[in-house]
DSSP file (Angstrom, degrees, kcal/mol; ACC not computed):
  #  RESIDUE AA STRUCTURE BP1 BP2  ACC     N-H-->O    O-->H-N    N-H-->O    O-->H-N    TCO  KAPPA ALPHA  PHI   PSI    X-CA   Y-CA   Z-CA
    1    1 A M    >         0   0    0      0, 0.0     3,-1.1     0, 0.0     4,-0.1   0.000 360.0 360.0 360.0 -39.2 -178.9  137.5  -25.5
    2    2 A L  G >   +     0   0    0      1,-0.3     3,-1.3     2,-0.2     4,-0.3   0.782 360.0  64.2 -67.5 -27.9 -176.9  134.8  -27.2
    3    3 A E  G 3  S+     0   0    0      1,-0.3    -1,-0.3     2,-0.1     3,-0.2   0.734 108.6  42.0 -66.8 -20.1 -177.9  136.1  -30.7
    4    4 A N  G <> S+     0   0    0     -3,-1.1     4,-2.6     1,-0.1    -1,-0.3   0.246  80.3 110.7-107.7  12.0 -176.0  139.3  -29.8
    5    5 A A  H <> S+     0   0    0     -3,-1.3     4,-2.7     1,-0.2     5,-0.2   0.884  78.3  50.3 -55.8 -43.0 -173.0  137.6  -28.2
    6    6 A G  H  > S+     0   0    0     -4,-0.3     4,-2.6     1,-0.2    -1,-0.2   0.906 111.7  48.5 -64.2 -39.8 -170.6  138.5  -31.0
    7    7 A L  H  > S+     0   0    0      2,-0.2     4,-2.3     1,-0.2    -2,-0.2   0.929 112.3  48.7 -63.3 -45.4 -171.8  142.2  -30.8
    8    8 A Y  H  X S+     0   0    0     -4,-2.6     4,-2.4     2,-0.2    -2,-0.2   0.899 111.0  50.0 -59.4 -44.5 -171.3  142.2  -27.1
    9    9 A A  H  X S+     0   0    0     -4,-2.7     4,-2.4    -5,-0.2    -2,-0.2   0.917 111.2  49.3 -61.0 -46.3 -167.8  140.6  -27.3
   10   10 A A  H  X S+     0   0    0     -4,-2.6     4,-2.3     1,-0.2    -2,-0.2   0.881 110.6  50.3 -63.5 -36.8 -166.8  143.2  -29.9
   11   11 A L  H  X S+     0   0    0     -4,-2.3     4,-2.9     2,-0.2    -2,-0.2   0.942 109.4  50.8 -69.3 -42.2 -168.1  146.1  -27.8
   12   12 A W  H  X S+     0   0    0     -4,-2.4     4,-2.9     2,-0.2    -2,-0.2   0.912 110.9  48.6 -60.4 -41.5 -166.2  144.8  -24.7
   13   13 A I  H  X S+     0   0    0     -4,-2.4     4,-2.5     1,-0.2     5,-0.3   0.925 113.4  47.6 -60.2 -43.4 -162.9  144.6  -26.8
   14   14 A A  H  X S+     0   0    0     -4,-2.3     4,-2.7     2,-0.2     5,-0.3   0.889 111.9  50.1 -65.2 -38.2 -163.6  148.1  -28.1
   15   15 A F  H  X S+     0   0    0     -4,-2.9     4,-2.8     2,-0.2     5,-0.4   0.953 112.0  48.1 -62.4 -49.4 -164.3  149.3  -24.5
   16   16 A H  H  X S+     0   0    0     -4,-2.9     4,-1.7     1,-0.2    -2,-0.2   0.937 120.3  35.9 -58.3 -51.4 -161.0  147.6  -23.2
   17   17 A F  H  X S+     0   0    0     -4,-2.5     4,-2.1     2,-0.2    -1,-0.2   0.883 118.4  50.2 -73.2 -39.0 -158.8  149.1  -25.9
   18   18 A G  H  X S+     0   0    0     -4,-2.7     4,-2.0    -5,-0.3    -2,-0.2   0.946 116.3  40.1 -62.9 -52.4 -160.6  152.4  -26.2
   19   19 A I  H  X S+     0   0    0     -4,-2.8     4,-3.0    -5,-0.3     5,-0.2   0.868 112.7  58.0 -67.6 -35.1 -160.5  153.2  -22.4
   20   20 A G  H  X S+     0   0    0     -4,-1.7     4,-2.2    -5,-0.4    -1,-0.2   0.913 107.3  46.8 -62.5 -39.7 -157.0  151.8  -22.3
   21   21 A Y  H  X S+     0   0    0     -4,-2.1     4,-1.3     2,-0.2    -2,-0.2   0.902 111.9  50.7 -67.2 -40.2 -155.9  154.3  -24.9
   22   22 A I  H >X S+     0   0    0     -4,-2.0     3,-0.8     1,-0.2     4,-0.7   0.967 113.2  45.2 -60.8 -50.2 -157.7  157.2  -23.0
   23   23 A A  H >< S+     0   0    0     -4,-3.0     3,-1.0     1,-0.2    -2,-0.2   0.883 107.2  58.9 -62.4 -36.1 -156.0  156.1  -19.8
   24   24 A Y  H 3< S+     0   0    0     -4,-2.2    -1,-0.2     1,-0.2    -2,-0.2   0.818 107.8  48.6 -58.2 -31.0 -152.6  155.8  -21.6
   25   25 A R  H << S+     0   0    0     -4,-1.3    -1,-0.2    -3,-0.8    -2,-0.2   0.558  83.7 111.4 -86.6 -12.2 -153.0  159.5  -22.6
   26   26 A L  S << S-     0   0    0     -3,-1.0    69,-0.0    -4,-0.7    -3,-0.0  -0.441  74.2-115.2 -68.4 134.5 -153.8  160.8  -19.1
   27   27 A P    >>  -     0   0    0      0, 0.0     4,-1.6     0, 0.0     3,-0.6  -0.405  18.8-120.3 -69.1 146.9 -151.0  163.0  -17.6
   28   28 A P  H 3> S+     0   0    0      0, 0.0     4,-2.4     0, 0.0     5,-0.2   0.817 111.6  59.9 -56.2 -33.5 -149.3  161.6  -14.5
   29   29 A A  H 3> S+     0   0    0      1,-0.2     4,-1.5     2,-0.2     5,-0.1   0.914 104.1  51.1 -62.8 -40.8 -150.3  164.7  -12.5
   30   30 A F  H <4 S+     0   0    0     -3,-0.6     4,-0.5     1,-0.2    -1,-0.2   0.915 113.1  44.1 -62.5 -44.9 -153.9  163.9  -13.1
   31   31 A L  H  < S+     0   0    0     -4,-1.6     3,-0.5     1,-0.2    -1,-0.2   0.823 108.7  57.6 -71.2 -31.8 -153.4  160.3  -11.9
   32   32 A R  H  < S+     0   0    0     -4,-2.4    -1,-0.2     1,-0.2    -2,-0.2   0.831 115.2  37.1 -64.4 -34.3 -151.3  161.3   -8.9
   33   33 A D  S  < S+     0   0    0     -4,-1.5    -1,-0.2    -5,-0.2    -2,-0.2   0.380  83.3 126.2-101.5   2.5 -154.2  163.5   -7.7
   34   34 A L     >  -     0   0    0     -3,-0.5     4,-2.3    -4,-0.5     5,-0.3  -0.468  61.8-123.2 -69.5 117.6 -157.1  161.3   -8.6
   35   35 A P  T  4 S+     0   0    0      0, 0.0     2,-2.8     0, 0.0     3,-0.1  -0.139  86.2   5.5 -57.8 158.2 -159.3  160.6   -5.6
   36   36 A F  T >4 S+     0   0    0      1,-0.2     3,-0.5     2,-0.1     5,-0.1  -0.345 127.2  58.7  67.2 -61.3 -160.0  157.0   -4.6
   37   37 A V  T 34 S+     0   0    0     -2,-2.8    -1,-0.2     1,-0.2    60,-0.1   0.925 108.2  42.3 -69.3 -45.0 -157.6  155.5   -7.1
   38   38 A S  T 3< S+     0   0    0     -4,-2.3     2,-0.3    -3,-0.1    -1,-0.2   0.574 100.5  89.1 -81.7  -6.4 -154.4  157.3   -6.0
   39   39 A Q    <   -     0   0    0     -3,-0.5     2,-0.5    -5,-0.3    -6,-0.0  -0.644  62.2-151.8 -92.8 148.0 -155.1  156.8   -2.3
   40   40 A C        -     0   0    0     -2,-0.3     2,-0.2   101,-0.1     5,-0.1  -0.979  22.0-142.2-112.6 129.0 -154.0  153.8   -0.2
   41   41 A Y    >>  -     0   0    0     -2,-0.5     3,-2.0     1,-0.1     4,-0.6  -0.618  20.8-110.8 -98.9 155.5 -156.4  153.3    2.7
   42   42 A R  G >4 S+     0   0    0      1,-0.3     3,-1.1    -2,-0.2     4,-0.4   0.834 114.9  58.7 -53.4 -39.4 -155.3  152.2    6.2
   43   43 A W  G 34 S+     0   0    0      1,-0.3     6,-0.4     2,-0.1    -1,-0.3   0.719 110.7  41.6 -64.6 -23.8 -157.0  148.8    5.8
   44   44 A E  G <4 S+     0   0    0     -3,-2.0     3,-0.4     1,-0.1    -1,-0.3   0.433  83.5  97.0-105.8   2.6 -154.8  147.9    2.8
   45   45 A T  S << S+     0   0    0     -3,-1.1    -1,-0.1    -4,-0.6    -2,-0.1   0.805  88.7  44.6 -64.0 -29.3 -151.5  149.3    3.9
   46   46 A T  S    S-     0   0    0     -4,-0.4    -1,-0.2    -3,-0.2    -2,-0.1   0.727  98.3-135.9 -86.7 -20.2 -150.2  145.8    5.1
   47   47 A G     >  +     0   0    0     -3,-0.4     4,-2.0    -4,-0.2     5,-0.2   0.511  66.8 126.1  80.4   1.3 -151.5  144.0    2.0
   48   48 A R  H  >  +     0   0    0      1,-0.2     4,-2.4     2,-0.2     5,-0.2   0.902  68.3  54.3 -61.2 -44.6 -152.9  141.2    4.2
   49   49 A L  H  > S+     0   0    0     -6,-0.4     4,-1.1     1,-0.2    -1,-0.2   0.920 110.5  46.8 -59.7 -43.5 -156.4  141.4    2.8
   50   50 A Y  H  4>S+     0   0    0      1,-0.2     5,-1.9     2,-0.2    -1,-0.2   0.870 111.3  50.4 -61.5 -40.8 -155.0  141.0   -0.7
   51   51 A E  H ><5S+     0   0    0     -4,-2.0     3,-1.4     1,-0.2    -1,-0.2   0.813 104.6  58.0 -71.5 -31.6 -152.8  138.1    0.3
   52   52 A R  H 3<5S+     0   0    0     -4,-2.4    -1,-0.2     1,-0.3    -2,-0.2   0.813 101.2  58.0 -68.0 -27.2 -155.8  136.4    2.0
   53   53 A L  T 3<5S-     0   0    0     -4,-1.1    -1,-0.3    -5,-0.2    -2,-0.2   0.430 119.2-117.3 -79.4   3.4 -157.4  136.6   -1.4
   54   54 A G  T X>5 +     0   0    0     -3,-1.4     3,-1.5    -5,-0.1     4,-1.1   0.763  60.0 155.6  71.6  25.8 -154.5  134.6   -2.7
   55   55 A I  H 3>< +     0   0    0     -5,-1.9     4,-2.4     1,-0.3     3,-0.4   0.821  66.8  59.8 -58.1 -33.7 -153.4  137.4   -5.0
   56   56 A R  H 34 S+     0   0    0      1,-0.2     4,-0.3     2,-0.2    -1,-0.3   0.783 103.9  53.7 -65.1 -25.1 -149.8  136.2   -5.1
   57   57 A D  H <4 S+     0   0    0     -3,-1.5    -1,-0.2    -6,-0.1    -2,-0.2   0.808 123.7  20.0 -79.7 -29.7 -151.0  132.9   -6.6
   58   58 A W  H >X S+     0   0    0     -4,-1.1     3,-1.6    -3,-0.4     4,-0.5   0.579  94.8  90.5-121.3  -8.9 -153.0  134.2   -9.5
   59   59 A K  G >< S+     0   0    0     -4,-2.4     3,-0.6     1,-0.3    -3,-0.1   0.810  89.0  51.9 -61.5 -29.8 -151.8  137.8  -10.3
   60   60 A D  G 34 S+     0   0    0     -4,-0.3    -1,-0.3     1,-0.2    -2,-0.1   0.515  99.1  66.5 -85.0  -1.3 -149.2  136.7  -12.7
   61   61 A R  G <4 S+     0   0    0     -3,-1.6    -1,-0.2     2,-0.1    -2,-0.2   0.616  85.9  86.5 -88.8 -14.2 -151.7  134.6  -14.7
   62   62 A L  S << S-     0   0    0     -3,-0.6     0, 0.0    -4,-0.5     0, 0.0  -0.566  89.6 -97.2 -87.5 151.3 -153.7  137.6  -15.8
   63   63 A P        -     0   0    0      0, 0.0     2,-0.4     0, 0.0    -1,-0.1  -0.283  29.7-156.0 -64.7 150.8 -152.8  139.6  -19.0
   64   64 A E        +     0   0    0     -4,-0.1     3,-0.2     1,-0.1    12,-0.1  -0.968  19.9 167.9-129.5 116.1 -150.7  142.8  -18.7
   65   65 A A    >   +     0   0    0     -2,-0.4     3,-2.0     1,-0.1     4,-0.4   0.039  34.9 122.1-120.1  24.6 -151.1  145.3  -21.4
   66   66 A G  T 3  S+     0   0    0      1,-0.3     7,-1.4     2,-0.1     3,-0.3   0.800  83.6  42.5 -60.1 -29.5 -149.3  148.4  -20.0
   67   67 A D  T 3  S+     0   0    0      5,-0.3    -1,-0.3    -3,-0.2     5,-0.2   0.082  81.0 108.2-107.3  24.8 -146.9  148.5  -22.9
   68   68 A F  S <  S+     0   0    0     -3,-2.0     2,-0.3     5,-0.1    -1,-0.2   0.927  75.4  56.2 -62.1 -45.3 -149.5  147.8  -25.6
   69   69 A Y  S >  S-     0   0    0     -4,-0.4     3,-2.3    -3,-0.3     2,-0.0  -0.628 109.7 -88.8 -88.9 150.5 -149.3  151.3  -26.8
   70   70 A A  T 3  S+     0   0    0      1,-0.3    -1,-0.1    -2,-0.3    -2,-0.1  -0.315 115.8  17.6 -62.8 131.2 -145.9  152.7  -27.9
   71   71 A G  T 3  S+     0   0    0      1,-0.2    -1,-0.3    -4,-0.2    -3,-0.1   0.542  96.1 140.6  83.2   8.4 -144.1  154.3  -24.9
   72   72 A G    <   -     0   0    0     -3,-2.3     2,-0.5    -5,-0.2    -5,-0.3  -0.064  52.2-115.7 -72.4-178.0 -146.3  152.4  -22.4
   73   73 A F        -     0   0    0     -7,-1.4     2,-0.3    -3,-0.1    -5,-0.1  -0.957  17.0-142.1-128.4 114.1 -145.1  150.9  -19.2
   74   74 A S        -     0   0    0     -2,-0.5     3,-0.2    -8,-0.2    18,-0.1  -0.610  12.2-173.1 -75.7 132.3 -145.1  147.1  -18.5
   75   75 A K        +     0   0    0     -2,-0.3    -1,-0.1     1,-0.1     3,-0.1   0.160  57.9 103.7-106.1  14.2 -146.0  146.2  -15.0
   76   76 A R  S    S+     0   0    0      1,-0.1     2,-0.3   -12,-0.1    -1,-0.1   0.895  90.0  13.9 -65.4 -42.4 -145.3  142.5  -15.5
   77   77 A H  S    S-     0   0    0     -3,-0.2     2,-0.5     2,-0.0    -1,-0.1  -0.954  76.3-115.4-136.3 151.4 -141.9  142.6  -13.7
   78   78 A L        -     0   0    0     -2,-0.3     3,-0.1     1,-0.1    -3,-0.1  -0.789  26.8-169.5 -85.4 125.3 -140.0  145.1  -11.4
   79   79 A H        -     0   0    0     -2,-0.5     2,-0.3     1,-0.2    -1,-0.1   0.089  57.8 -20.1-110.1  20.5 -136.9  146.2  -13.3
   80   80 A G        -     0   0    0      1,-0.1    -1,-0.2     5,-0.0     0, 0.0  -0.893  52.7-110.8 160.5 176.8 -135.1  148.0  -10.5
   81   81 A H        +     0   0    0     -2,-0.3    -1,-0.1    -3,-0.1    70,-0.0   0.188  60.1 134.8-118.3  11.1 -135.1  149.7   -7.2
   82   82 A D     >  -     0   0    0      1,-0.1     4,-2.4     2,-0.1     3,-0.4  -0.471  57.2-133.8 -63.4 128.4 -134.5  153.3   -8.2
   83   83 A P  H  > S+     0   0    0      0, 0.0     4,-2.2     0, 0.0    -1,-0.1   0.834 104.7  52.9 -54.2 -36.6 -136.9  155.5   -6.3
   84   84 A A  H  > S+     0   0    0      2,-0.2     4,-1.9     1,-0.2     5,-0.1   0.894 110.2  47.6 -66.6 -38.1 -137.8  157.5   -9.5
   85   85 A Y  H  > S+     0   0    0     -3,-0.4     4,-2.3     2,-0.2    -1,-0.2   0.913 110.9  52.0 -67.8 -40.3 -138.6  154.3  -11.3
   86   86 A L  H  X S+     0   0    0     -4,-2.4     4,-2.2     2,-0.2    -2,-0.2   0.877 108.4  51.2 -57.8 -40.4 -140.7  153.1   -8.3
   87   87 A R  H  X S+     0   0    0     -4,-2.2     4,-2.0     2,-0.2    -1,-0.2   0.894 110.1  49.2 -66.6 -38.5 -142.6  156.3   -8.4
   88   88 A R  H  X S+     0   0    0     -4,-1.9     4,-2.5     2,-0.2    -2,-0.2   0.925 109.2  52.3 -62.2 -45.1 -143.3  155.9  -12.1
   89   89 A F  H  X S+     0   0    0     -4,-2.3     4,-2.1     1,-0.2    -2,-0.2   0.901 106.4  53.8 -62.6 -40.0 -144.5  152.4  -11.5
   90   90 A V  H  X S+     0   0    0     -4,-2.2     4,-1.8     2,-0.2    -1,-0.2   0.942 109.6  48.0 -58.6 -47.9 -146.9  153.7   -8.7
   91   91 A I  H  X S+     0   0    0     -4,-2.0     4,-2.5     1,-0.2    -2,-0.2   0.911 109.7  53.2 -59.4 -42.2 -148.4  156.2  -11.3
   92   92 A E  H  X S+     0   0    0     -4,-2.5     4,-2.6     1,-0.2    -1,-0.2   0.848 104.7  53.3 -66.4 -32.8 -148.7  153.4  -13.8
   93   93 A T  H  X S+     0   0    0     -4,-2.1     4,-2.6     2,-0.2    -1,-0.2   0.891 110.4  49.2 -67.3 -35.2 -150.7  151.2  -11.3
   94   94 A S  H  X S+     0   0    0     -4,-1.8     4,-2.7     2,-0.2    -2,-0.2   0.920 110.5  51.2 -66.3 -40.9 -153.1  154.2  -10.9
   95   95 A R  H  X S+     0   0    0     -4,-2.5     4,-2.2     2,-0.2    -2,-0.2   0.947 113.0  44.0 -59.9 -49.2 -153.3  154.5  -14.7
   96   96 A A  H  X S+     0   0    0     -4,-2.6     4,-2.4     2,-0.2    -2,-0.2   0.915 113.4  50.6 -61.7 -44.4 -154.2  150.7  -15.0
   97   97 A E  H  X S+     0   0    0     -4,-2.6     4,-2.6     1,-0.2    -1,-0.2   0.923 110.1  50.2 -61.6 -44.3 -156.6  150.9  -12.1
   98   98 A T  H  X S+     0   0    0     -4,-2.7     4,-2.7     1,-0.2     5,-0.2   0.919 109.2  52.8 -59.0 -44.3 -158.4  153.9  -13.7
   99   99 A S  H  X S+     0   0    0     -4,-2.2     4,-2.6     1,-0.2    -1,-0.2   0.909 110.4  46.4 -60.3 -43.0 -158.6  152.1  -17.0
  100  100 A H  H  X S+     0   0    0     -4,-2.4     4,-2.4     2,-0.2    -1,-0.2   0.885 111.2  50.3 -71.6 -37.1 -160.2  149.1  -15.4
  101  101 A W  H  X S+     0   0    0     -4,-2.6     4,-2.4     2,-0.2    -2,-0.2   0.937 113.5  46.8 -59.5 -45.2 -162.7  151.1  -13.4
  102  102 A L  H  X S+     0   0    0     -4,-2.7     4,-1.2     2,-0.2    -2,-0.2   0.923 111.9  50.7 -64.4 -41.9 -163.7  153.0  -16.5
  103  103 A T  H >< S+     0   0    0     -4,-2.6     3,-0.6    -5,-0.2     4,-0.3   0.919 110.5  48.3 -61.4 -42.6 -164.0  149.9  -18.6
  104  104 A W  H >< S+     0   0    0     -4,-2.4     3,-2.0     1,-0.2     4,-0.2   0.924 107.4  58.2 -61.3 -43.1 -166.2  148.2  -16.0
  105  105 A G  H >< S+     0   0    0     -4,-2.4     3,-1.7     1,-0.3     4,-0.2   0.756  90.5  69.9 -57.3 -26.5 -168.3  151.4  -15.9
  106  106 A M  G X< S+     0   0    0     -4,-1.2     3,-1.4    -3,-0.6     4,-0.4   0.665  78.1  80.3 -68.7 -13.3 -169.0  151.0  -19.6
  107  107 A A  G X  S+     0   0    0     -3,-2.0     3,-1.4    -4,-0.3     4,-0.3   0.784  80.1  69.4 -57.2 -30.2 -171.2  148.0  -18.7
  108  108 A L  G X> S+     0   0    0     -3,-1.7     3,-1.3     1,-0.3     4,-0.5   0.774  83.8  69.2 -62.4 -26.7 -173.8  150.6  -17.8
  109  109 A T  G X4 S+     0   0    0     -3,-1.4     3,-0.8     1,-0.3     4,-0.5   0.774  87.0  66.8 -63.7 -26.5 -174.2  151.4  -21.5
  110  110 A F  G X> S+     0   0    0     -3,-1.4     4,-0.6    -4,-0.4     3,-0.5   0.741  90.7  62.9 -68.5 -22.6 -175.8  148.0  -22.0
  111  111 A F  G <4 S+     0   0    0     -3,-1.3     3,-0.3    -4,-0.3    -1,-0.2   0.790  93.6  65.3 -69.3 -28.4 -178.8  149.1  -20.0
  112  112 A A  G << S+     0   0    0     -3,-0.8    -1,-0.2    -4,-0.5    -2,-0.2   0.756 119.3  15.9 -67.0 -25.9 -179.6  151.8  -22.5
  113  113 A W  T <4 S+     0   0    0     -3,-0.5    -1,-0.2    -4,-0.5    -2,-0.2   0.209 117.9  63.6-139.4  17.7 -180.4  149.4  -25.4
  114  114 A N  S  < S-     0   0    0     -4,-0.6     5,-0.0    -3,-0.3     0, 0.0  -0.937  88.0 -88.0-135.5 160.9 -180.9  146.0  -23.8
  115  115 A P    >>  -     0   0    0      0, 0.0     4,-1.8     0, 0.0     3,-1.1  -0.314  49.7-104.2 -62.5 158.8 -183.3  144.4  -21.4
  116  116 A W  H 3> S+     0   0    0      1,-0.3     4,-2.6     2,-0.2     5,-0.2   0.820 118.8  59.7 -57.1 -36.3 -182.3  144.7  -17.7
  117  117 A D  H 3> S+     0   0    0      1,-0.2     4,-1.9     2,-0.2    -1,-0.3   0.845 104.9  48.7 -67.4 -30.2 -181.1  141.1  -17.5
  118  118 A V  H <> S+     0   0    0     -3,-1.1     4,-2.5     2,-0.2    -1,-0.2   0.920 110.5  52.1 -70.0 -46.0 -178.6  141.7  -20.3
  119  119 A G  H  X S+     0   0    0     -4,-1.8     4,-2.0     1,-0.2    -2,-0.2   0.917 111.3  47.7 -55.0 -46.4 -177.4  144.9  -18.4
  120  120 A V  H  X S+     0   0    0     -4,-2.6     4,-2.2     1,-0.2    -1,-0.2   0.894 110.8  50.0 -64.3 -41.6 -176.9  142.9  -15.2
  121  121 A A  H  X S+     0   0    0     -4,-1.9     4,-2.6     1,-0.2    -1,-0.2   0.886 110.9  49.7 -64.8 -36.4 -175.1  140.1  -17.0
  122  122 A M  H  X S+     0   0    0     -4,-2.5     4,-2.7     2,-0.2    -2,-0.2   0.869 109.6  51.5 -68.9 -35.7 -172.8  142.8  -18.6
  123  123 A M  H  X S+     0   0    0     -4,-2.0     4,-2.0     2,-0.2    -2,-0.2   0.912 111.5  48.2 -67.4 -39.4 -172.2  144.3  -15.1
  124  124 A I  H  X S+     0   0    0     -4,-2.2     4,-2.6     2,-0.2    -2,-0.2   0.933 111.9  48.5 -63.7 -48.9 -171.3  140.8  -13.8
  125  125 A Y  H  X S+     0   0    0     -4,-2.6     4,-3.0     1,-0.2     5,-0.2   0.921 110.1  52.4 -56.7 -43.9 -168.9  140.3  -16.8
  126  126 A G  H  X S+     0   0    0     -4,-2.7     4,-2.0     1,-0.2     5,-0.4   0.882 109.8  48.8 -61.2 -36.6 -167.3  143.7  -16.2
  127  127 A A  H  X S+     0   0    0     -4,-2.0     4,-2.4     2,-0.2    -1,-0.2   0.938 113.0  47.1 -69.4 -43.4 -166.7  142.8  -12.5
  128  128 A I  H  < S+     0   0    0     -4,-2.6    -2,-0.2     1,-0.2    -1,-0.2   0.888 118.0  41.8 -64.8 -39.3 -165.2  139.4  -13.5
  129  129 A A  H  < S+     0   0    0     -4,-3.0     4,-0.2    -5,-0.2    -1,-0.2   0.790 128.2  25.4 -76.5 -28.4 -163.0  140.9  -16.1
  130  130 A N  H  X S+     0   0    0     -4,-2.0     4,-2.3    -5,-0.2     5,-0.2   0.753 103.1  70.7-113.5 -33.0 -161.9  144.0  -14.3
  131  131 A L  H  X S+     0   0    0     -4,-2.4     4,-2.5    -5,-0.4     5,-0.2   0.906  98.4  51.0 -63.1 -41.8 -162.0  143.5  -10.5
  132  132 A P  H  > S+     0   0    0      0, 0.0     4,-2.2     0, 0.0    -1,-0.2   0.937 111.8  49.6 -56.6 -41.9 -159.1  141.1  -10.3
  133  133 A C  H  > S+     0   0    0     -4,-0.2     4,-2.3     1,-0.2    -2,-0.2   0.891 110.6  50.0 -65.6 -38.6 -157.0  143.6  -12.3
  134  134 A I  H  X S+     0   0    0     -4,-2.3     4,-2.1     1,-0.2    -1,-0.2   0.905 110.4  49.6 -61.7 -43.8 -158.1  146.5  -10.0
  135  135 A L  H  X S+     0   0    0     -4,-2.5     4,-2.6     2,-0.2    -2,-0.2   0.893 108.4  53.2 -67.6 -38.0 -157.1  144.4   -7.0
  136  136 A I  H  X S+     0   0    0     -4,-2.2     4,-3.3    -5,-0.2     5,-0.3   0.959 110.4  47.9 -59.7 -50.4 -153.6  143.6   -8.5
  137  137 A Q  H  X S+     0   0    0     -4,-2.3     4,-2.2     1,-0.2    -1,-0.2   0.904 113.2  47.4 -60.6 -39.4 -152.9  147.4   -9.1
  138  138 A R  H  X S+     0   0    0     -4,-2.1     4,-2.2     2,-0.2    -1,-0.2   0.916 112.9  48.2 -66.5 -43.4 -154.0  148.3   -5.6
  139  139 A Y  H  X S+     0   0    0     -4,-2.6     4,-1.9     1,-0.2    -2,-0.2   0.911 114.7  45.7 -62.9 -43.0 -151.9  145.5   -4.0
  140  140 A N  H  X S+     0   0    0     -4,-3.3     4,-3.0    -5,-0.2    -1,-0.2   0.880 109.8  54.5 -67.7 -35.6 -148.8  146.4   -6.1
  141  141 A R  H  X S+     0   0    0     -4,-2.2     4,-2.7    -5,-0.3     5,-0.2   0.920 108.0  49.9 -63.4 -43.2 -149.3  150.1   -5.3
  142  142 A V  H  X S+     0   0    0     -4,-2.2     4,-2.0     1,-0.2    -1,-0.2   0.938 113.6  45.9 -58.1 -50.1 -149.3  149.4   -1.6
  143  143 A R  H  X S+     0   0    0     -4,-1.9     4,-2.2     1,-0.2    -2,-0.2   0.889 112.3  50.7 -63.3 -41.4 -146.1  147.3   -1.9
  144  144 A L  H  X S+     0   0    0     -4,-3.0     4,-2.4     2,-0.2    -2,-0.2   0.943 109.7  49.4 -62.3 -47.0 -144.4  149.9   -4.1
  145  145 A R  H  X S+     0   0    0     -4,-2.7     4,-2.3     1,-0.2    23,-0.2   0.872 109.7  52.3 -60.4 -38.3 -145.2  152.7   -1.7
  146  146 A R  H  X S+     0   0    0     -4,-2.0     4,-2.3    -5,-0.2    -1,-0.2   0.928 109.4  49.6 -63.1 -45.4 -143.8  150.7    1.2
  147  147 A A  H  X S+     0   0    0     -4,-2.2     4,-2.4     1,-0.2    -2,-0.2   0.872 110.0  51.1 -61.9 -36.3 -140.6  150.0   -0.8
  148  148 A I  H  X S+     0   0    0     -4,-2.4     4,-2.3     2,-0.2    -1,-0.2   0.923 110.7  48.3 -70.1 -40.9 -140.2  153.8   -1.5
  149  149 A R  H  X S+     0   0    0     -4,-2.3     4,-2.3     2,-0.2    -2,-0.2   0.895 111.4  50.3 -63.3 -39.5 -140.7  154.6    2.2
  150  150 A I  H  X S+     0   0    0     -4,-2.3     4,-2.5     2,-0.2    -2,-0.2   0.917 112.1  48.1 -62.9 -45.0 -138.1  151.9    3.2
  151  151 A L  H  X S+     0   0    0     -4,-2.4     4,-2.6     1,-0.2    -2,-0.2   0.903 110.4  50.9 -63.7 -38.7 -135.6  153.3    0.7
  152  152 A A  H  X S+     0   0    0     -4,-2.3     4,-2.1     2,-0.2    -2,-0.2   0.916 111.3  48.6 -64.0 -41.7 -136.2  156.9    1.9
  153  153 A R  H  X S+     0   0    0     -4,-2.3     4,-2.7     2,-0.2    -2,-0.2   0.903 111.4  49.3 -63.0 -40.8 -135.6  155.7    5.5
  154  154 A R  H  X S+     0   0    0     -4,-2.5     4,-3.0     2,-0.2     6,-0.3   0.915 111.6  49.0 -67.7 -42.2 -132.4  153.9    4.5
  155  155 A A  H  X>S+     0   0    0     -4,-2.6     5,-1.4     2,-0.2     4,-0.7   0.870 112.6  48.0 -60.6 -38.7 -131.2  157.0    2.6
  156  156 A D  H  <5S+     0   0    0     -4,-2.1     3,-0.4     2,-0.2    -2,-0.2   0.922 114.3  46.9 -66.7 -46.7 -132.0  159.2    5.6
  157  157 A R  H  <5S+     0   0    0     -4,-2.7    -2,-0.2     1,-0.2    -1,-0.2   0.899 117.9  40.8 -66.6 -41.1 -130.2  156.8    8.0
  158  158 A D  H  <5S-     0   0    0     -4,-3.0    -1,-0.2    -5,-0.2    -2,-0.2   0.555 108.8-121.4 -83.7  -6.5 -127.2  156.4    5.8
  159  159 A G  T  <5 +     0   0    0     -4,-0.7    -3,-0.2    -3,-0.4    -4,-0.1   0.607  62.4 145.7  74.9  13.9 -127.0  160.1    4.9
  160  160 A A      < -     0   0    0     -5,-1.4    -1,-0.3    -6,-0.3     2,-0.2  -0.587  53.5-111.7 -80.9 143.2 -127.4  159.4    1.2
  161  161 A P        -     0   0    0      0, 0.0    -1,-0.1     0, 0.0    -5,-0.0  -0.504  29.8-161.5 -73.2 143.9 -129.3  161.9   -0.8
  162  162 A L        -     0   0    0     -2,-0.2     5,-0.1   -79,-0.0   -10,-0.0  -0.982  28.6-103.0-123.0 138.3 -132.6  160.8   -2.2
  163  163 A P    >   -     0   0    0      0, 0.0     3,-1.9     0, 0.0     4,-0.2  -0.282  27.1-124.2 -58.7 143.9 -134.4  162.5   -5.1
  164  164 A V  G >  S+     0   0    0      1,-0.3     3,-1.2     2,-0.2    -2,-0.0   0.849 110.5  58.4 -58.7 -36.2 -137.3  164.7   -3.9
  165  165 A N  G 3  S+     0   0    0      1,-0.2    -1,-0.3     3,-0.0   -78,-0.0   0.513  89.7  75.6 -73.5  -2.4 -139.6  162.9   -6.3
  166  166 A A  G <  S+     0   0    0     -3,-1.9     2,-0.5     2,-0.1    -1,-0.2   0.609  70.3  94.7 -86.5 -10.6 -138.9  159.6   -4.5
  167  167 A V  S <  S-     0   0    0     -3,-1.2   -18,-0.1    -4,-0.2   -22,-0.0  -0.726  76.8-128.6 -91.0 126.2 -140.9  160.2   -1.4
  168  168 A A              0   0    0     -2,-0.5    -2,-0.1   -23,-0.2    -1,-0.0  -0.326 360.0 360.0 -68.0 150.4 -144.5  158.7   -1.7
  169  169 A H              0   0    0   -137,-0.0    -1,-0.1    -2,-0.0    -2,-0.0   0.360 360.0 360.0 -91.5 360.0 -147.4  160.9   -1.0
């Protein structure tokens, strides 16, 4: 396995950037309706599970490449509270999560041309490299949707108009 370490590293880099580019090209409507990724489940709506995992302590230490491609969207910092911006941010968390799931899935290709133990090692690497990023996207999406709901309630209470696209699904 070590004799092919350079090849494996190059493949993982290609998987990350290649899948990242594919995800970058996905239309927002596709991401909005994507099962599993676009949904928030009841057990994650409070965010407590993610906070028990200490996500606040380590999420900012991981790389963020949302704006790697021209016209991309950085998710490193929140740059406003406009509901339309928050909705876009929600879509971009779905885009990033999709990218990481697909990249992790590419580990299965190692089983096609390697002994099973190499395939297992690549699946483990895929989990280590992608699962924290997936958790961050899900955690942020829950928080963003909560913020959108709060803004919608405030606008309703205060009688201020809120754009139709600001209400989370």
